C-alpha positions, 0 to 999 in steps of 0.5 A: 495476493495470488492464489494457486490451486496446486498441492492437492486442491488446497489454496495457498497464497503463493505470492506471500512465499516470494515476498520478504517481510522487509519488502512488505514493510517498505511498501507499507511505509511508502503507502503511509508516506504517500497518504500523508503527503496527499493530505498535506497537499489537500490542506495547502490547497484548502488554505489557499482557496480560503484566502481568495 
């Protein structure tokens, strides 16, 4: 998050004002899907290694 020191010295998150809630939700969903896919790949590799 980008913090800006304008407006009388108070800090406020300027990046939050430019990003819509839907974009944040889609980014969260993409992160969750990526993490699940990574764990699934690790499980498949582990199963393959145990068969050796």
